[in-house]
C-alpha positions, -999 to +999 in steps of 0.1 A: +020-575+538+023-574+575+039-603+595+012-624+612+033-651+629+069-659+638+084-692+651+118-703+661+133-732+642+161-751+661+181-776+641+154-778+614+125-784+638+100-759+653+109-751+689+081-765+711+056-767+683+026-743+681+028-732+717+059-710+710+045-693+679+045-655+683+014-638+668+010-603+656-023-585+650-025-555+627+012-547+629+025-525+601+063-522+596+089-540+616+081-566+643+103-583+669+101-615+688+124-632+713+127-667+728+146-679+759+157-715+753+180-741+768+201-761+743+218-794+747+256-793+746+269-791+710+265-770+678+230-758+668+214-738+640+187-713+648+163-697+622+132-677+625+103-685+602+079-655+595+045-658+578+023-631+563-012-636+548+004-644+514+041-654+520+067-671+542+103-662+548+133-674+567+159-654+586+196-660+581+209-690+600+226-683+633+250-710+644+256-713+682+277-737+703+265-747+737+287-763+763+278-782+795+287-764+828 
C-alpha cells in the first residue's frame, strides 16, 4: 500500500503538529521527505512516522546532539 503521509517526530512529539505533515498522492514505490529544523542544545531523538491507507510504520531512531554556538 502506498505511503500517504509522513511526519517527523522529535523527542516523542510531532514536529509542529499537522502543519509539517508531508502528503503524497498516488505515489507508488519509494517516497522521500525532508525537514529543516532547529533544535535546542542537547541530545535529541528523531523518527519519521509513515502512514498508508491501512498501516503505520516508524523509521529507525536517529540520535543527534545539538550544541549552542
